[in-house]
VOROTI-179698 format. One line per field, with one value per residue (C-alpha): x, y, z. Coordinates in nm, 4 decimals. Layout:
REM VOROTI-179698
X: c(X / ...)
Y: c(Y / ...)
Z: c(Z / ...)
REM end
This chain:
REM VOROTI-179698
X: c(8.3717 / 8.5525 / 8.9018 / 9.0804 / 9.2996 / 9.6579 / 9.9933 / 10.0357 / 9.6903 / 9.7003 / 9.3716 / 9.2921 / 9.4410 / 9.6388 / 10.0025 / 10.2398 / 10.6117 / 10.7536 / 11.0646 / 11.0792 / 11.3660 / 11.4308 / 11.5274 / 11.8853 / 11.9173 / 11.8448 / 11.6175 / 11.3586 / 11.1820 / 10.8266 / 10.4943 / 10.1384 / 9.8542 / 9.5196 / 9.1693 / 8.9919 / 8.6714 / 8.5101 / 8.8185 / 8.8092 / 9.1352 / 9.5120 / 9.8100 / 10.1791 / 10.3851 / 10.7131 / 10.8955 / 11.1002 / 11.4735 / 11.6698 / 11.9652 / 11.7433 / 11.5974 / 11.3133 / 11.1950 / 10.8847 / 10.8164 / 10.8151 / 10.5244 / 10.2561 / 10.3012 / 10.3232 / 10.0003 / 9.8366 / 9.9211 / 9.7991 / 9.4656 / 9.3451 / 9.2756 / 9.0249 / 8.8994 / 8.8591 / 8.9188 / 9.2445 / 9.5313 / 9.8602 / 10.1819 / 10.5068 / 10.8662 / 11.2213 / 11.3972 / 11.7474 / 11.9969 / 11.7234 / 11.6756 / 11.3980 / 11.2553 / 11.0964 / 11.4355 / 11.6972 / 11.6835 / 12.0052 / 12.1882 / 12.2749 / 12.0815 / 12.1077 / 11.9383 / 11.6253 / 11.7844 / 11.8318 / 11.5245 / 11.3394 / 11.3894 / 11.2471 / 10.9296 / 10.8766 / 10.9337 / 10.6904 / 10.4166 / 10.4586 / 10.4445 / 10.1240 / 9.9438 / 10.0910 / 10.1569 / 9.9157 / 9.6523 / 9.5541 / 9.2943 / 9.3025 / 9.6350 / 9.7318 / 10.0939 / 10.1510 / 10.4804 / 10.6094 / 10.8996 / 11.1726 / 10.9074 / 10.7108 / 11.0092 / 11.0509 / 10.6744 / 10.6631 / 10.9685 / 10.9112 / 10.5508 / 10.4310 / 10.2794 / 9.9507 / 9.7709 / 9.8025 / 9.5124 / 9.7160 / 9.9506 / 9.8971 / 10.1900 / 10.2644 / 10.5075 / 10.6508 / 10.9955 / 11.0406 / 11.4164 / 11.5069 / 11.2719 / 11.4028 / 11.3291 / 10.9975 / 10.8603 / 10.5879 / 10.5027 / 10.4569 / 10.1812 / 10.0275 / 9.9920 / 9.8979 / 9.5852 / 9.5617 / 9.4805 / 9.7590 / 9.6748 / 9.9337 / 9.9153 / 10.1319 / 10.2073 / 10.1812 / 10.5228 / 10.7020 / 11.0811 / 11.1087 / 10.7942 / 10.5276 / 10.1752 / 10.2333 / 10.5459 / 10.3676 / 10.0842 / 10.3375 / 10.5364 / 10.2304 / 10.0599 / 10.2030 / 9.9776 / 9.6306 / 9.4506 / 9.6471 / 9.4318 / 9.6525 / 9.5551 / 9.7276 / 9.7199 / 9.7253 / 9.9702 / 10.1305 / 10.5035 / 10.6974 / 10.6868 / 10.3165 / 10.3958 / 10.0968 / 9.7843 / 9.5589 / 9.7845 / 9.8061 / 9.4253 / 9.4125 / 9.6592 / 9.4891 / 9.1493 / 9.2693 / 9.4041 / 9.0742 / 8.8840 / 9.0617 / 9.0530 / 8.7559 / 8.5384 / 8.2447 / 8.4388 / 8.4674 / 8.4755 / 8.7571 / 8.6953 / 8.8959 / 8.7912 / 8.7694)
Y: c(11.7902 / 11.4546 / 11.3887 / 11.0626 / 10.8800 / 10.9660 / 10.8155 / 11.1093 / 11.0800 / 11.0668 / 11.0048 / 11.0634 / 10.8260 / 10.8320 / 10.7647 / 10.6816 / 10.6009 / 10.3350 / 10.1303 / 9.7611 / 9.5692 / 9.2201 / 8.9195 / 8.9461 / 9.3148 / 9.5052 / 9.8093 / 9.8206 / 10.1376 / 10.1396 / 10.3167 / 10.2124 / 10.3778 / 10.3318 / 10.4287 / 10.7172 / 10.5111 / 10.1795 / 9.9543 / 9.6159 / 9.4174 / 9.4722 / 9.3878 / 9.3587 / 9.4457 / 9.2660 / 9.4677 / 9.3728 / 9.3017 / 9.5990 / 9.5098 / 9.6108 / 9.9197 / 9.7521 / 9.9200 / 9.9955 / 10.2943 / 10.0834 / 10.2171 / 9.9502 / 9.9629 / 10.3408 / 10.3664 / 10.1031 / 10.3123 / 10.6273 / 10.4806 / 10.1640 / 10.3023 / 10.5487 / 10.3351 / 10.0035 / 10.0534 / 9.8563 / 9.9145 / 9.9073 / 9.8229 / 9.8787 / 9.8375 / 9.8295 / 9.4964 / 9.4960 / 9.7063 / 9.8784 / 10.2560 / 10.4752 / 10.8224 / 10.6775 / 10.5928 / 10.3175 / 9.9853 / 9.8655 / 9.5490 / 9.3976 / 9.2250 / 8.8464 / 8.7068 / 8.6213 / 8.4195 / 8.6598 / 8.8454 / 8.5713 / 8.7826 / 9.0877 / 8.9115 / 8.7515 / 9.0805 / 9.2628 / 9.0032 / 9.0180 / 9.3996 / 9.3926 / 9.1638 / 9.2604 / 9.6347 / 9.7494 / 9.5030 / 9.4080 / 9.1326 / 9.0159 / 9.0242 / 8.9125 / 8.9117 / 9.0587 / 8.9908 / 9.1385 / 8.9762 / 8.9106 / 8.9912 / 8.6840 / 8.4647 / 8.5920 / 8.5691 / 8.2080 / 8.1105 / 8.3026 / 8.4273 / 8.1092 / 8.2575 / 8.0762 / 8.4072 / 8.5366 / 8.4695 / 8.3833 / 8.5079 / 8.7370 / 8.7101 / 8.9691 / 8.8570 / 8.5631 / 8.4588 / 8.1446 / 8.2095 / 8.2413 / 7.9964 / 7.6907 / 7.3267 / 7.2380 / 7.5922 / 7.5403 / 7.2017 / 7.3671 / 7.5870 / 7.2949 / 7.1102 / 7.4203 / 7.4902 / 7.8660 / 8.0711 / 8.1565 / 8.4029 / 8.4570 / 8.7352 / 8.6390 / 8.8954 / 8.7653 / 8.9119 / 8.8476 / 8.8329 / 8.5432 / 8.3289 / 8.3347 / 8.1964 / 7.8520 / 7.8005 / 7.9283 / 7.6781 / 7.3957 / 7.5304 / 7.6157 / 7.2840 / 7.1567 / 7.4100 / 7.2852 / 7.5845 / 7.8385 / 8.0848 / 8.1756 / 8.4909 / 8.5480 / 8.9166 / 8.9800 / 9.2435 / 9.2998 / 9.2989 / 9.2196 / 9.5729 / 9.6442 / 9.9816 / 10.1884 / 10.3012 / 10.0278 / 9.7603 / 9.9376 / 9.9462 / 9.5779 / 9.4755 / 9.6820 / 9.5502 / 9.1900 / 9.2498 / 9.3985 / 9.1133 / 8.8793 / 9.0770 / 9.3178 / 9.2231 / 9.4220 / 9.7413 / 9.6722 / 9.8156 / 10.0535 / 10.3989 / 10.5322 / 10.8911 / 11.1097)
Z: c(9.0787 / 9.0908 / 8.9595 / 8.8780 / 9.1272 / 9.0347 / 9.1388 / 9.3785 / 9.5382 / 9.9187 / 10.1014 / 10.4673 / 10.7272 / 11.0481 / 10.9578 / 11.2407 / 11.2128 / 11.4433 / 11.5198 / 11.6114 / 11.7729 / 11.6347 / 11.8443 / 11.7135 / 11.7998 / 11.4784 / 11.4676 / 11.1904 / 11.0792 / 10.9532 / 10.9304 / 11.0049 / 10.8141 / 10.9861 / 10.8712 / 11.0365 / 11.0565 / 10.9595 / 10.9865 / 10.8161 / 10.8058 / 10.7971 / 10.5800 / 10.6637 / 10.3549 / 10.2757 / 10.0095 / 9.7005 / 9.7146 / 9.8528 / 9.6294 / 9.3377 / 9.5041 / 9.6939 / 10.0150 / 10.2172 / 9.9888 / 9.6695 / 9.4680 / 9.5199 / 9.8966 / 9.9122 / 9.7130 / 9.9315 / 10.2387 / 10.0648 / 9.9554 / 10.1246 / 10.4738 / 10.3254 / 10.0361 / 10.2151 / 10.5891 / 10.5600 / 10.8001 / 10.6063 / 10.7934 / 10.6009 / 10.7152 / 10.5860 / 10.6293 / 10.7782 / 10.5841 / 10.3823 / 10.3504 / 10.2164 / 10.2707 / 10.5836 / 10.7337 / 10.7508 / 10.9323 / 11.0913 / 10.9956 / 10.6593 / 10.3849 / 10.4241 / 10.1121 / 10.3080 / 10.5881 / 10.8841 / 10.7549 / 10.9435 / 11.2556 / 11.0773 / 10.9679 / 11.3063 / 11.4917 / 11.2658 / 11.3057 / 11.6822 / 11.6695 / 11.4657 / 11.7092 / 12.0443 / 12.0073 / 11.7369 / 11.8631 / 11.5088 / 11.5147 / 11.1512 / 10.9676 / 10.6187 / 10.5024 / 10.1562 / 9.9815 / 9.6573 / 9.4659 / 9.7276 / 9.9853 / 9.8739 / 9.9542 / 10.3090 / 10.3589 / 10.2380 / 10.4432 / 10.7648 / 10.8073 / 10.9745 / 11.2903 / 11.3483 / 11.4071 / 11.0504 / 10.8141 / 10.5026 / 10.2320 / 9.9335 / 9.6912 / 9.4218 / 9.1498 / 9.3453 / 9.2234 / 9.4376 / 9.4079 / 9.7759 / 9.9455 / 10.1276 / 10.0581 / 10.2165 / 10.2336 / 9.9731 / 10.1203 / 10.4613 / 10.3221 / 10.1363 / 10.4667 / 10.6642 / 10.4622 / 10.5123 / 10.2008 / 9.9573 / 9.6789 / 9.4063 / 9.1456 / 8.8487 / 8.5754 / 8.2201 / 8.1356 / 8.4655 / 8.4476 / 8.6931 / 8.7117 / 8.4413 / 8.4901 / 8.3360 / 8.5455 / 8.8554 / 8.8138 / 8.8245 / 9.1196 / 9.3295 / 9.2606 / 9.5920 / 9.7679 / 9.6683 / 9.8189 / 9.6133 / 9.4225 / 9.1278 / 8.9377 / 8.6036 / 8.5090 / 8.1360 / 8.0158 / 8.3553 / 8.4321 / 8.7488 / 8.8891 / 8.8170 / 8.6608 / 8.5483 / 8.7287 / 8.5796 / 8.7287 / 9.0649 / 9.0761 / 8.9842 / 9.2545 / 9.5247 / 9.4170 / 9.4352 / 9.7867 / 9.8972 / 9.7286 / 9.9705 / 10.2945 / 10.2710 / 9.9698 / 10.1022 / 10.0222 / 9.6481 / 9.3928 / 9.4739 / 9.3325 / 9.0408 / 9.1132 / 9.4233)
REM end
């Protein structure tokens, strides 16, 4: 007899903790969740602002790691940026408002390709994580960016223009009731990236609280990176 997917649902995967050393000497903690069979693609998750409680275990990313390897064959790589702690452990260093986090993002991308041997990698950012993705995830090997609740508060001048010229896909999920950047504002700001696919999500808020919104976010990610595995189940 089937039962609905719940916030606590954990599906089968291989989950492996790791540490990564950045170019400036900090040690980052993380976890990779890999499918047991039929792999498709991979995501590297950049979490919300640690000053507001953001971490690798923030609920969308934790649920992605708990579900997407089994549901969609997606490898989910999560990590704590410098100075960030969670149940999974603490990364060394101090929060730097997105500047020194450049070394974190670059080290994690290198780890994904050169140690984990991931062949297809998308970078997913959420809130603050969208800013460090936009500013620092420029490695030519990544496929593109998926942005959840982008704030555009901590990016540098020229960052959006870089992606406009680069041409790789940029997908932005904008909650109707976001605290920082609502859909109409987002359409204006992202207009400098012509290839942006902007998805306004009715009723949603910045933190995507509630199982219907979690399912929507995870489905939109899979629509980009492994569309053949849709629809995602709502029961197991």
